[in-house]
C-alpha positions as CSV (number, residue, x, y, z in Angstrom):
1,M,-4.8,0.9,-3.9
2,A,-3.9,0.6,-7.4
3,D,-2.5,-2.4,-9.4
4,R,1.2,-2.2,-10.1
5,L,0.5,-1.5,-14.5
6,T,-1.9,1.7,-13.6
7,Q,1.1,2.9,-11.0
8,L,3.2,2.1,-13.6
9,Q,1.5,4.5,-16.1
10,D,0.6,7.2,-13.9
11,T,4.4,7.4,-12.8
12,V,5.3,7.4,-16.8
13,N,2.6,10.2,-16.8
14,Q,4.6,12.6,-14.0
15,Q,7.7,11.8,-15.8
16,A,6.1,13.3,-18.8
17,E,5.3,16.1,-17.1
18,H,8.6,16.5,-15.7
19,F,9.8,17.1,-18.5
20,C,7.5,19.0,-19.8
21,N,7.5,21.6,-17.3
22,S,11.4,21.6,-17.3
23,I,11.0,22.3,-21.1
24,G,8.5,25.1,-19.9
25,I,11.3,26.2,-17.6
26,L,14.3,26.7,-20.0
27,Q,12.0,28.1,-22.2
28,Q,11.2,30.9,-19.9
29,G,14.6,31.5,-19.1
30,S,16.2,31.4,-22.0
31,V,17.5,34.3,-24.0
32,P,15.8,34.2,-27.9
33,S,19.1,33.2,-30.5
34,K,19.1,36.1,-33.6
35,F,18.2,35.1,-37.4
36,P,19.8,37.3,-40.2
37,G,17.3,39.5,-41.5
38,F,15.2,39.6,-38.5
39,E,15.7,41.7,-35.5
40,R,13.7,42.1,-32.8
41,T,14.1,43.7,-29.4
42,G,12.8,43.1,-26.3
43,S,14.3,41.8,-22.7
44,Q,17.3,40.0,-23.2
45,T,18.1,38.9,-19.4
46,P,17.7,35.5,-18.5
47,Q,16.9,35.1,-14.6
48,Q,20.4,32.7,-14.1
49,T,19.5,32.1,-10.9
50,Q,16.0,31.0,-10.9
51,Q,17.0,28.4,-13.7
52,E,19.7,27.1,-11.3
53,D,17.5,26.1,-9.2
54,Y,14.8,24.9,-11.4
55,A,17.5,22.8,-13.1
56,Q,18.9,21.5,-9.3
57,L,15.2,20.6,-8.4
58,F,13.7,19.3,-11.9
59,S,16.7,16.9,-12.5
60,T,16.6,15.2,-9.3
61,L,12.4,14.9,-9.6
62,I,13.2,13.1,-12.8
63,S,16.0,11.0,-11.9
64,R,14.1,10.2,-9.0
65,C,10.6,9.3,-11.4
66,A,13.2,7.2,-13.5
67,K,14.2,5.4,-10.7
68,D,10.5,4.9,-9.1
69,I,9.6,3.5,-12.6
70,D,12.5,0.8,-13.0
71,T,11.2,-0.4,-9.4
72,L,7.5,-0.7,-10.3
73,I,9.3,-2.5,-14.0
74,E,10.8,-5.0,-12.2
75,S,8.1,-5.4,-9.8
76,L,5.9,-6.6,-12.6
77,P,5.8,-10.5,-13.2
78,S,7.9,-11.7,-15.4
79,E,7.1,-13.9,-19.0
80,E,8.4,-16.9,-16.7
81,S,5.5,-16.5,-14.9
82,S,3.5,-18.6,-16.9
83,I,-0.6,-19.5,-16.2
84,E,0.8,-22.7,-15.5
85,L,2.5,-21.2,-12.5
86,Q,0.0,-19.2,-11.3
87,V,-2.7,-22.1,-11.4
88,Q,0.2,-24.3,-9.4
89,A,0.6,-20.8,-7.0
90,L,-2.9,-20.8,-6.5
91,K,-3.6,-24.4,-5.4
92,R,-0.6,-24.3,-3.9
93,L,-2.6,-21.4,-1.3
94,E,-6.0,-22.7,-1.3
95,V,-4.6,-26.1,0.2
96,E,-2.8,-23.7,2.9
97,N,-6.1,-22.5,3.1
98,Q,-8.2,-25.3,3.9
99,D,-5.5,-26.7,6.2
100,S,-6.0,-23.2,8.2
101,A,-9.3,-23.4,8.0
102,E,-9.2,-26.7,9.6
103,K,-7.1,-25.8,12.4
104,L,-9.3,-22.9,13.2
105,E,-12.5,-24.8,13.0
106,E,-10.8,-27.1,16.0
107,V,-9.7,-24.9,18.0
108,V,-13.3,-22.9,17.9
109,R,-14.4,-27.0,18.8
110,K,-12.0,-26.6,21.9
111,G,-12.4,-23.2,23.0
112,E,-16.7,-23.9,23.0
113,L,-16.2,-27.4,25.3
114,L,-13.7,-25.6,27.2
115,L,-16.6,-22.2,27.1
116,E,-19.1,-25.1,28.7
117,K,-17.2,-26.1,31.4
118,I,-16.9,-22.9,32.8
119,Q,-20.2,-22.2,32.3
120,A,-21.0,-25.2,34.2
121,A,-18.2,-24.9,37.2
122,L,-19.7,-20.8,37.3
123,S,-23.0,-22.5,37.8
124,D,-22.4,-25.3,40.6
125,I,-20.3,-22.5,42.4
126,A,-23.4,-20.2,42.0
127,Q,-25.6,-22.7,43.5
128,S,-23.0,-24.1,46.1
129,Q,-23.7,-20.8,47.2
130,L,-27.3,-20.1,47.2
131,D,-27.6,-23.3,48.8
132,M,-25.2,-22.4,51.8
133,Q,-27.3,-18.9,52.1
134,Y,-30.6,-20.4,52.3
135,S,-28.7,-23.1,54.5
136,S,-27.5,-20.6,57.2
137,S,-30.0,-18.0,57.5
138,P,-32.5,-18.3,60.1
139,K,-36.0,-19.7,60.1
140,K,-38.9,-17.8,60.6
141,Q,-41.3,-18.8,63.1
């Protein structure tokens, strides 16, 4: 997963691509201007219906991309988030992590004790069953 700055750069690049493509569509469908003293013959009928579809498409893409850029910028750490604040936050997380590790070790220790008791009880049950089978079986003569 890319970090926020990389995501922001990718989104800005995508926005630039949308702008370039929309300008290309405008150029493709536009009627050439006439300059005095320079007459050019050729097709001068723009494709109006396609251009309207493209205008709607690119306006949607550009506005959505602009919202994404705003969201990514807002998610960046502010200048108020100084190194000292980050160090304090990391120390707090380290303490919480240590507390959680100690709790986990205690739970594991209790689990191991319980497992030993269960194994001892199962061993006693198995031994009792063997003793009962041995004592109740007929003796050969």
